[in-house]
DSSP file (Angstrom, degrees, kcal/mol; ACC not computed):
  #  RESIDUE AA STRUCTURE BP1 BP2  ACC     N-H-->O    O-->H-N    N-H-->O    O-->H-N    TCO  KAPPA ALPHA  PHI   PSI    X-CA   Y-CA   Z-CA
    1    1 A X              0   0    0      0, 0.0     3,-0.1     0, 0.0     0, 0.0   0.000 360.0 360.0 360.0 137.4 -120.4  135.5    7.9
    2    2 A X        -     0   0    0      1,-0.1     2,-0.3    25,-0.0    25,-0.1  -0.106 360.0 -77.0 -82.3 179.5 -122.0  137.3    4.9
    3    3 A X  E     -a   27   0A   0     23,-0.6    25,-3.0    44,-0.0     2,-0.4  -0.632  51.4-158.9 -78.4 134.7 -121.7  140.8    3.6
    4    4 A X  E     -a   28   0A   0     -2,-0.3    44,-2.8    23,-0.2    45,-1.3  -0.965  13.5-178.3-127.5 127.9 -123.7  143.2    5.7
    5    5 A X  E     -ab  29  49A   0     23,-2.6    25,-2.4    -2,-0.4     2,-0.6  -0.959  15.6-150.4-122.5 142.1 -125.1  146.6    4.8
    6    6 A X  E     -ab  30  50A   0     43,-2.1    45,-2.5    -2,-0.4     2,-0.6  -0.966  12.2-158.3-109.9 121.6 -127.1  149.0    7.0
    7    7 A X  E     -ab  31  51A   0     23,-2.9    25,-2.3    -2,-0.6     2,-0.8  -0.887   4.2-167.1-100.5 116.2 -129.4  151.2    5.0
    8    8 A X  E     +ab  32  52A   0     43,-3.4    45,-2.6    -2,-0.6     2,-0.3  -0.867  38.8 127.5-107.0  98.9 -130.4  154.4    6.9
    9    9 A X        -     0   0    0     23,-1.8    23,-0.1    -2,-0.8    47,-0.1  -0.987  47.3-156.6-154.3 145.0 -133.3  155.7    4.8
   10   10 A X        +     0   0    0     45,-0.3     2,-0.7    -2,-0.3    23,-0.1   0.449  66.8  94.7-111.2  -0.9 -136.9  156.8    5.6
   11   11 A X     >  -     0   0    0      1,-0.2     4,-2.6     2,-0.0     3,-0.5  -0.824  62.3-152.5 -95.2 114.0 -138.6  156.4    2.2
   12   12 A X  H  > S+     0   0    0     -2,-0.7     4,-2.5     1,-0.2     5,-0.2   0.844  93.7  52.6 -54.1 -39.1 -140.3  152.9    2.1
   13   13 A X  H  > S+     0   0    0      2,-0.2     4,-2.0     1,-0.2    -1,-0.2   0.894 111.7  45.6 -66.2 -38.8 -140.1  152.6   -1.7
   14   14 A X  H  > S+     0   0    0     -3,-0.5     4,-2.7     2,-0.2     5,-0.3   0.910 111.6  53.3 -68.7 -42.5 -136.3  153.4   -1.7
   15   15 A X  H  X S+     0   0    0     -4,-2.6     4,-2.7     1,-0.2    -2,-0.2   0.946 111.7  44.6 -56.7 -50.1 -135.8  150.9    1.2
   16   16 A X  H  X S+     0   0    0     -4,-2.5     4,-2.3     1,-0.2    -1,-0.2   0.892 112.9  51.1 -65.7 -39.3 -137.6  148.1   -0.6
   17   17 A X  H  X S+     0   0    0     -4,-2.0     4,-2.5    -5,-0.2    -1,-0.2   0.945 114.6  42.1 -62.5 -48.2 -135.7  148.8   -3.9
   18   18 A X  H  X S+     0   0    0     -4,-2.7     4,-2.7     1,-0.2     5,-0.3   0.909 113.0  53.1 -67.8 -41.4 -132.3  148.8   -2.3
   19   19 A X  H  X S+     0   0    0     -4,-2.7     4,-2.6    -5,-0.3     5,-0.2   0.928 111.8  46.6 -58.2 -44.7 -133.1  145.8   -0.2
   20   20 A X  H  X S+     0   0    0     -4,-2.3     4,-1.9    -5,-0.2    -2,-0.2   0.938 113.3  48.1 -62.7 -49.0 -134.2  143.9   -3.3
   21   21 A X  H  X S+     0   0    0     -4,-2.5     4,-0.6     1,-0.2    -2,-0.2   0.932 118.9  38.6 -58.2 -48.8 -131.1  144.9   -5.3
   22   22 A X  H ><>S+     0   0    0     -4,-2.7     5,-2.4     1,-0.2     3,-0.7   0.864 111.2  56.2 -77.3 -36.4 -128.6  144.1   -2.6
   23   23 A X  H ><5S+     0   0    0     -4,-2.6     3,-1.7    -5,-0.3    -1,-0.2   0.897 104.9  54.6 -62.0 -38.7 -130.3  140.9   -1.3
   24   24 A X  H 3<5S+     0   0    0     -4,-1.9    -1,-0.3     1,-0.3    -2,-0.2   0.755 106.2  53.7 -63.7 -23.3 -130.1  139.5   -4.8
   25   25 A X  T <<5S-     0   0    0     -3,-0.7    -1,-0.3    -4,-0.6    -2,-0.2   0.291 129.0 -96.5 -95.3   8.2 -126.4  140.2   -4.7
   26   26 A X  T < 5S+     0   0    0     -3,-1.7   -23,-0.6     1,-0.3     2,-0.3   0.601  76.1 141.8  93.1  11.6 -125.9  138.2   -1.5
   27   27 A X  E   < -a    3   0A   0     -5,-2.4     2,-0.6    -8,-0.1    -1,-0.3  -0.635  50.4-135.5 -88.9 143.6 -126.1  141.1    1.0
   28   28 A X  E     -a    4   0A   0    -25,-3.0   -23,-2.6    -2,-0.3     2,-0.6  -0.893  31.1-159.0 -88.8 121.2 -127.7  140.9    4.4
   29   29 A X  E     -a    5   0A   0     -2,-0.6     2,-0.3   -25,-0.2   -23,-0.2  -0.918  15.4-178.4-114.0 117.3 -129.6  144.3    4.6
   30   30 A X  E     -a    6   0A   0    -25,-2.4   -23,-2.9    -2,-0.6     2,-0.3  -0.836  14.9-152.9-103.5 151.1 -130.7  145.9    7.8
   31   31 A X  E     +a    7   0A   0     -2,-0.3     2,-0.3   -25,-0.2   -23,-0.2  -0.905  16.7 180.0-126.5 154.8 -132.7  149.1    7.7
   32   32 A X  E     -a    8   0A   0    -25,-2.3   -23,-1.8    -2,-0.3     6,-0.0  -0.977   6.3-171.1-148.5 140.8 -133.1  152.1   10.0
   33   33 A X        +     0   0    0     -2,-0.3    24,-0.6   -25,-0.2     2,-0.5   0.302  56.9  81.9-123.3  11.6 -135.2  155.1    9.3
   34   34 A X  B     -e   57   0B   0      1,-0.1     3,-0.4    22,-0.1     4,-0.2  -0.970  54.7-156.6-125.3 127.6 -134.5  157.7   12.1
   35   35 A X  S >  S+     0   0    0     22,-2.2     3,-1.1    -2,-0.5     4,-0.4   0.849  90.3  62.4 -66.7 -35.1 -131.6  160.1   12.1
   36   36 A X  T 3  S+     0   0    0     21,-0.7    -1,-0.2     1,-0.3     3,-0.2   0.834 115.0  31.1 -63.7 -33.1 -131.6  160.6   15.9
   37   37 A X  T 3> S+     0   0    0     -3,-0.4     4,-1.8     1,-0.1    -1,-0.3   0.186  87.1 107.8-110.5  16.7 -130.9  157.0   16.7
   38   38 A X  H <> S+     0   0    0     -3,-1.1     4,-2.2     1,-0.2     5,-0.1   0.877  77.1  52.9 -64.3 -39.6 -128.8  156.1   13.6
   39   39 A X  H  > S+     0   0    0     -4,-0.4     4,-2.2     1,-0.2    -1,-0.2   0.884 107.9  51.6 -65.6 -36.7 -125.5  155.9   15.5
   40   40 A X  H  > S+     0   0    0      2,-0.2     4,-2.4     1,-0.2    -1,-0.2   0.907 109.4  50.4 -63.0 -41.0 -127.0  153.5   17.9
   41   41 A X  H  X S+     0   0    0     -4,-1.8     4,-2.5     2,-0.2     5,-0.3   0.888 109.0  51.8 -64.5 -38.4 -128.2  151.3   15.0
   42   42 A X  H  X S+     0   0    0     -4,-2.2     4,-2.5     2,-0.2     5,-0.3   0.915 111.2  46.8 -64.1 -42.6 -124.7  151.4   13.5
   43   43 A X  H  < S+     0   0    0     -4,-2.2    -2,-0.2     1,-0.2    -1,-0.2   0.901 114.5  48.1 -64.4 -40.4 -123.2  150.3   16.8
   44   44 A X  H  < S+     0   0    0     -4,-2.4    -2,-0.2    -5,-0.2    -1,-0.2   0.906 122.1  31.9 -67.7 -43.3 -125.8  147.5   17.1
   45   45 A X  H  < S-     0   0    0     -4,-2.5    -2,-0.2    -5,-0.2    -3,-0.2   0.784  81.2-158.9 -90.1 -29.1 -125.4  146.1   13.6
   46   46 A X     <  -     0   0    0     -4,-2.5    -3,-0.1    -5,-0.3    -4,-0.1   0.945  24.0-165.3  47.8  60.7 -121.7  146.8   12.8
   47   47 A X        -     0   0    0     -5,-0.3   -42,-0.2     1,-0.1     3,-0.1  -0.182  30.7-130.7 -73.5 167.0 -122.2  146.7    9.0
   48   48 A X  S    S+     0   0    0    -44,-2.8    34,-0.7     1,-0.3     2,-0.3   0.773  95.7  13.8 -80.9 -30.4 -119.5  146.4    6.4
   49   49 A X  E     -bc   5  82A   0    -45,-1.3   -43,-2.1    32,-0.1     2,-0.4  -0.987  69.7-150.2-143.8 145.7 -121.0  149.3    4.5
   50   50 A X  E     -bc   6  83A   0     32,-2.4    34,-2.6    -2,-0.3     2,-0.6  -0.978   2.3-157.0-120.7 137.2 -123.6  152.0    5.3
   51   51 A X  E     -bc   7  84A   0    -45,-2.5   -43,-3.4    -2,-0.4     2,-0.5  -0.968  21.6-168.9-107.7 120.8 -126.0  153.7    2.9
   52   52 A X  E     -bc   8  85A   0     32,-2.8    34,-2.6    -2,-0.6     2,-0.2  -0.946  13.9-144.8-123.8 117.6 -127.0  157.0    4.5
   53   53 A X  E     - c   0  86A   0    -45,-2.6    34,-0.2    -2,-0.5     3,-0.1  -0.505  11.5-140.5 -75.0 146.8 -129.7  159.3    3.2
   54   54 A X  S    S+     0   0    0     32,-2.2     7,-3.2     1,-0.2     2,-0.9   0.937  89.8  53.6 -72.7 -47.7 -129.1  163.0    3.6
   55   55 A X  S    S+     0   0    0     31,-0.3   -45,-0.3     5,-0.2     2,-0.3  -0.792  71.9 152.9 -99.2 105.5 -132.7  164.0    4.6
   56   56 A X        -     0   0    0     -2,-0.9     3,-0.5     3,-0.3     2,-0.2  -0.880  49.9 -91.2-125.2 156.8 -133.8  161.9    7.6
   57   57 A X  B    S+e   34   0B   0    -24,-0.6   -22,-2.2    -2,-0.3   -21,-0.7  -0.481 105.1   0.4 -66.1 137.9 -136.3  162.6   10.4
   58   58 A X  S    S+     0   0    0    -23,-0.2     2,-0.3    -2,-0.2    -1,-0.2   0.149 132.9  31.8  76.1 -17.3 -134.8  164.2   13.5
   59   59 A X  S    S-     0   0    0     -3,-0.5    -3,-0.3    -2,-0.1   -24,-0.1  -0.899  79.7-116.4-168.1 137.6 -131.2  164.4   12.3
   60   60 A X     >  -     0   0    0     -2,-0.3     4,-1.9    -5,-0.1    -5,-0.2  -0.404  21.7-123.5 -79.6 154.5 -129.5  164.9    8.9
   61   61 A X  H  > S+     0   0    0     -7,-3.2     4,-2.7     1,-0.2     5,-0.2   0.821 112.9  60.3 -60.8 -31.6 -127.3  162.4    7.2
   62   62 A X  H  > S+     0   0    0     -8,-0.5     4,-2.5     2,-0.2    -1,-0.2   0.916 104.6  47.8 -63.5 -42.6 -124.6  165.1    7.1
   63   63 A X  H  > S+     0   0    0      2,-0.2     4,-2.1     1,-0.2    -2,-0.2   0.909 112.8  48.8 -63.9 -41.0 -124.6  165.3   10.9
   64   64 A X  H  X S+     0   0    0     -4,-1.9     4,-2.6     2,-0.2    -2,-0.2   0.919 111.4  49.7 -64.1 -43.6 -124.5  161.5   11.3
   65   65 A X  H  X S+     0   0    0     -4,-2.7     4,-2.7     2,-0.2     5,-0.2   0.907 108.8  52.3 -62.5 -42.6 -121.6  161.4    8.8
   66   66 A X  H  X S+     0   0    0     -4,-2.5     4,-1.5     1,-0.2    -1,-0.2   0.911 111.4  47.3 -61.0 -41.7 -119.7  164.1   10.7
   67   67 A X  H  X>S+     0   0    0     -4,-2.1     4,-1.8     2,-0.2     5,-0.7   0.921 111.1  51.9 -64.2 -43.4 -120.1  162.1   13.9
   68   68 A X  H  <5S+     0   0    0     -4,-2.6     3,-0.3     1,-0.2    -2,-0.2   0.941 111.7  45.0 -58.0 -48.9 -119.0  158.9   12.2
   69   69 A X  H  <5S+     0   0    0     -4,-2.7    -1,-0.2     1,-0.2    -2,-0.2   0.763 111.1  54.7 -70.4 -23.9 -115.8  160.5   10.8
   70   70 A X  H  <5S-     0   0    0     -4,-1.5    -1,-0.2    -5,-0.2    -2,-0.2   0.788  92.4-152.6 -77.6 -28.5 -115.1  162.1   14.2
   71   71 A X  T  <5 +     0   0    0     -4,-1.8     6,-0.3    -3,-0.3     2,-0.3   0.724  44.8 131.6  66.7  25.0 -115.3  158.7   15.9
   72   72 A X    > < -     0   0    0     -5,-0.7     3,-2.1     4,-0.1    -1,-0.2  -0.716  61.3 -12.4-106.8 159.6 -116.4  160.1   19.3
   73   73 A X  G >  S+     0   0    0      1,-0.3     3,-2.0    -2,-0.3     0, 0.0  -0.273 136.1   2.0  58.5-130.8 -119.2  159.0   21.6
   74   74 A X  G 3  S+     0   0    0      1,-0.3    -1,-0.3     3,-0.0   -31,-0.1   0.649 133.2  59.4 -65.3 -12.8 -121.7  156.6   20.0
   75   75 A X  G X  S+     0   0    0     -3,-2.1     3,-2.3    -8,-0.1     4,-0.3   0.431  73.9 133.5 -93.1   0.6 -119.6  156.7   16.8
   76   76 A X  T <  S+     0   0    0     -3,-2.0    -4,-0.1     1,-0.3    -5,-0.1  -0.263  75.4  13.3 -56.6 131.1 -116.4  155.4   18.5
   77   77 A X  T 3  S+     0   0    0     -6,-0.3    -1,-0.3    -9,-0.1     3,-0.2   0.414 110.4  84.2  85.3  -1.0 -114.8  152.6   16.5
   78   78 A X    X   +     0   0    0     -3,-2.3     3,-2.1   -10,-0.1    -2,-0.1   0.347  50.1 108.2-111.5   4.5 -116.9  153.3   13.4
   79   79 A X  T 3  S+     0   0    0     -4,-0.3    -1,-0.1     1,-0.3    -3,-0.1   0.753  79.9  49.4 -61.6 -25.2 -114.8  156.1   11.8
   80   80 A X  T 3  S+     0   0    0     -3,-0.2    -1,-0.3     2,-0.1     2,-0.1   0.393  78.5 128.1 -92.7   4.1 -113.5  153.9    9.0
   81   81 A X    <   -     0   0    0     -3,-2.1     2,-0.2   -13,-0.1   -32,-0.1  -0.398  66.9-114.8 -62.5 127.8 -116.9  152.5    7.9
   82   82 A X  E     -c   49   0A   0    -34,-0.7   -32,-2.4    -2,-0.1     2,-0.5  -0.458  35.5-159.8 -66.1 133.7 -117.5  153.0    4.2
   83   83 A X  E     -c   50   0A   0     19,-0.2    21,-2.0   -34,-0.2    22,-1.7  -0.968  17.6-166.9-124.9 125.5 -120.3  155.4    3.6
   84   84 A X  E     -cd  51 105A   0    -34,-2.6   -32,-2.8    -2,-0.5     2,-0.4  -0.953  19.9-149.7-103.7 114.9 -122.5  155.8    0.5
   85   85 A X  E     -cd  52 106A   0     20,-3.0    22,-2.9    -2,-0.6     2,-0.4  -0.713  12.3-164.5 -87.0 135.9 -124.5  159.1    0.8
   86   86 A X  E     +cd  53 107A   0    -34,-2.6   -32,-2.2    -2,-0.4     2,-0.3  -0.971  14.7 162.3-124.2 131.9 -127.8  159.1   -1.0
   87   87 A X  E     - d   0 108A   0     20,-1.9    22,-2.5    -2,-0.4   -34,-0.0  -0.998  43.7-143.7-150.0 153.4 -129.9  162.1   -1.8
   88   88 A X  S    S+     0   0    0     -2,-0.3     2,-0.7    20,-0.2    -1,-0.1   0.623  93.9  74.5 -83.6 -16.0 -132.7  163.4   -3.9
   89   89 A X        +     0   0    0      1,-0.1    -1,-0.1    -3,-0.1   -35,-0.0  -0.868  58.7 176.2-102.1 110.0 -130.9  166.7   -4.2
   90   90 A X        +     0   0    0     -2,-0.7    -1,-0.1    19,-0.1    18,-0.1   0.149  24.7 138.8-104.2  20.9 -128.0  166.3   -6.6
   91   91 A X    >>  -     0   0    0      1,-0.1     4,-1.8     3,-0.0     3,-0.6  -0.227  66.3-112.8 -62.8 156.0 -126.6  169.8   -6.8
   92   92 A X  H 3> S+     0   0    0      1,-0.2     4,-2.8     2,-0.2     5,-0.2   0.827 116.9  61.1 -61.2 -30.8 -122.9  170.2   -6.7
   93   93 A X  H 3> S+     0   0    0      2,-0.2     4,-2.2     1,-0.2    -1,-0.2   0.903 104.0  49.4 -61.7 -40.6 -123.1  171.9   -3.3
   94   94 A X  H <> S+     0   0    0     -3,-0.6     4,-2.3     2,-0.2    -2,-0.2   0.924 112.4  47.2 -63.3 -45.3 -124.7  168.7   -1.9
   95   95 A X  H  X S+     0   0    0     -4,-1.8     4,-2.6     1,-0.2     5,-0.2   0.924 111.6  50.5 -63.1 -45.7 -121.9  166.5   -3.4
   96   96 A X  H  X S+     0   0    0     -4,-2.8     4,-2.5     1,-0.2    -1,-0.2   0.901 110.5  49.7 -61.1 -41.5 -119.2  168.8   -2.1
   97   97 A X  H  X S+     0   0    0     -4,-2.2     4,-2.0     2,-0.2    -1,-0.2   0.939 111.9  48.1 -62.8 -47.2 -120.6  168.8    1.4
   98   98 A X  H  X>S+     0   0    0     -4,-2.3     5,-2.7     1,-0.2     4,-0.6   0.921 115.2  44.1 -61.1 -45.0 -120.9  165.0    1.5
   99   99 A X  H ><5S+     0   0    0     -4,-2.6     3,-0.7     3,-0.2    -1,-0.2   0.884 111.3  53.6 -70.0 -38.0 -117.3  164.5    0.2
  100  100 A X  H 3<5S+     0   0    0     -4,-2.5    -1,-0.2    -5,-0.2    -2,-0.2   0.871 108.3  50.9 -62.6 -36.4 -115.9  167.2    2.5
  101  101 A X  H 3<5S-     0   0    0     -4,-2.0    -1,-0.2    -5,-0.2    -2,-0.2   0.594 130.5 -93.7 -79.1 -10.7 -117.5  165.4    5.5
  102  102 A X  T <<5 +     0   0    0     -3,-0.7   -19,-0.2    -4,-0.6    -3,-0.2   0.619  64.6 159.1 112.8  14.6 -115.9  162.1    4.4
  103  103 A X      < -     0   0    0     -5,-2.7    -1,-0.2    -6,-0.2   -19,-0.1  -0.445  30.3-152.9 -65.5 143.1 -118.5  160.2    2.3
  104  104 A X  S    S+     0   0    0    -21,-2.0     2,-0.3     1,-0.3   -20,-0.2   0.832  79.4  15.5 -84.3 -36.0 -116.8  157.6    0.1
  105  105 A X  E     -d   84   0A   0    -22,-1.7   -20,-3.0    -7,-0.1     2,-0.5  -0.993  64.6-156.0-139.3 143.6 -119.5  157.7   -2.6
  106  106 A X  E     +d   85   0A   0     -2,-0.3     2,-0.4   -22,-0.2   -20,-0.2  -0.990  18.8 177.6-121.4 125.5 -122.3  160.2   -3.4
  107  107 A X  E     -d   86   0A   0    -22,-2.9   -20,-1.9    -2,-0.5     2,-0.3  -0.984  16.5-143.8-133.0 139.6 -125.3  159.0   -5.3
  108  108 A X  E     -d   87   0A   0     -2,-0.4     2,-0.4   -22,-0.2   -20,-0.2  -0.725  32.5 -86.5-101.3 151.9 -128.5  160.8   -6.3
  109  109 A X  S    S+     0   0    0    -22,-2.5     2,-0.1    -2,-0.3   -19,-0.1  -0.791 106.5  49.3 -90.7 140.1 -132.0  159.4   -6.5
  110  110 A X  S    S+     0   0    0     -2,-0.4     2,-0.3     1,-0.1    -2,-0.2   0.611  80.5 169.2 -76.0 155.4 -133.2  158.0   -8.8
  111  111 A X        -     0   0    0     -2,-0.1     2,-0.2    -4,-0.1    -1,-0.1  -0.855  34.7-107.7-125.8 160.9 -130.3  155.6   -9.3
  112  112 A X     >  -     0   0    0     -2,-0.3     4,-2.2     1,-0.1     5,-0.2  -0.614  25.4-120.9 -87.5 153.5 -129.9  152.5  -11.4
  113  113 A X  H  > S+     0   0    0     -2,-0.2     4,-2.6     1,-0.2     5,-0.2   0.921 115.1  48.9 -56.4 -45.3 -129.9  149.0   -9.9
  114  114 A X  H  > S+     0   0    0      1,-0.2     4,-2.9     2,-0.2     5,-0.3   0.889 108.2  53.9 -65.0 -39.4 -126.5  148.3  -11.3
  115  115 A X  H  > S+     0   0    0      2,-0.2     4,-2.0     1,-0.2    -1,-0.2   0.920 112.4  43.9 -61.3 -44.5 -125.1  151.7  -10.1
  116  116 A X  H  X S+     0   0    0     -4,-2.2     4,-2.3     2,-0.2     5,-0.2   0.956 115.8  46.7 -65.1 -51.3 -126.2  150.9   -6.5
  117  117 A X  H  X S+     0   0    0     -4,-2.6     4,-2.3     1,-0.2    -2,-0.2   0.916 114.5  47.1 -57.8 -46.2 -125.0  147.3   -6.6
  118  118 A X  H  X S+     0   0    0     -4,-2.9     4,-2.4    -5,-0.2    -1,-0.2   0.872 110.8  51.3 -67.7 -37.3 -121.6  148.2   -8.1
  119  119 A X  H  X S+     0   0    0     -4,-2.0     4,-2.2    -5,-0.3    -1,-0.2   0.916 112.0  46.3 -66.0 -42.7 -121.0  151.1   -5.6
  120  120 A X  H  X S+     0   0    0     -4,-2.3     4,-2.2     2,-0.2    -2,-0.2   0.906 112.6  50.7 -67.7 -41.3 -121.7  148.9   -2.6
  121  121 A X  H  X S+     0   0    0     -4,-2.3     4,-2.7    -5,-0.2    -2,-0.2   0.933 110.1  50.3 -58.6 -46.4 -119.5  146.1   -4.0
  122  122 A X  H  X S+     0   0    0     -4,-2.4     4,-2.6     1,-0.2    -2,-0.2   0.914 110.1  49.1 -60.6 -44.9 -116.7  148.6   -4.6
  123  123 A X  H  X S+     0   0    0     -4,-2.2     4,-2.0     1,-0.2    -1,-0.2   0.903 112.5  48.7 -62.4 -40.7 -116.9  150.0   -1.0
  124  124 A X  H  X S+     0   0    0     -4,-2.2     4,-2.4     2,-0.2    -2,-0.2   0.922 112.2  48.0 -64.2 -45.0 -116.9  146.5    0.4
  125  125 A X  H  X S+     0   0    0     -4,-2.7     4,-2.7     2,-0.2    -2,-0.2   0.900 110.0  52.4 -64.9 -41.5 -113.9  145.4   -1.7
  126  126 A X  H  X S+     0   0    0     -4,-2.6     4,-2.3     1,-0.2    -1,-0.2   0.915 111.1  47.4 -59.2 -43.0 -111.9  148.6   -0.7
  127  127 A X  H  X S+     0   0    0     -4,-2.0     4,-1.6     2,-0.2    -2,-0.2   0.910 111.9  49.5 -67.1 -41.3 -112.5  147.9    2.9
  128  128 A X  H  X S+     0   0    0     -4,-2.4     4,-0.7     1,-0.2    -2,-0.2   0.908 111.8  49.1 -63.6 -41.4 -111.5  144.3    2.6
  129  129 A X  H >< S+     0   0    0     -4,-2.7     3,-0.7     1,-0.2    -2,-0.2   0.892 109.7  51.5 -63.8 -40.1 -108.3  145.3    0.7
  130  130 A X  H 3< S+     0   0    0     -4,-2.3    -1,-0.2     1,-0.2    -2,-0.2   0.804 105.7  56.2 -67.1 -29.5 -107.5  147.9    3.4
  131  131 A X  H 3<        0   0    0     -4,-1.6    -1,-0.2     1,-0.2    -2,-0.2   0.680 360.0 360.0 -76.8 -17.1 -107.9  145.2    6.1
  132  132 A X    <<        0   0    0     -3,-0.7    -1,-0.2    -4,-0.7    -2,-0.2   0.478 360.0 360.0 -79.5 360.0 -105.3  143.0    4.5
């Protein structure tokens, strides 16, 4: 089974860019664009890594992350999932909120292809090491 990432993002250009970057690196990339049903998508796909946008329709990435780290309800069993938070707003307050809620990596848009690829690789490797 290959490396699997779920990208929860609503901007088509960002979706295509990340899909291209990661697919070239051997990742299976699934996408989801709605905050309200993001936890259901996570349960359905069971990715190795999730890339989560802060600003989503119907529910913020911060709320989704808080649910994930809480591990209750639809987030049960997903609390250890590595999360890369992605945002167009890169103020220190945004970064602090993401890290306080349990994001593993915080990245601002625009990002470089190498930065995205390397961050996702690192999260995957950390998770694999922790499982050993």
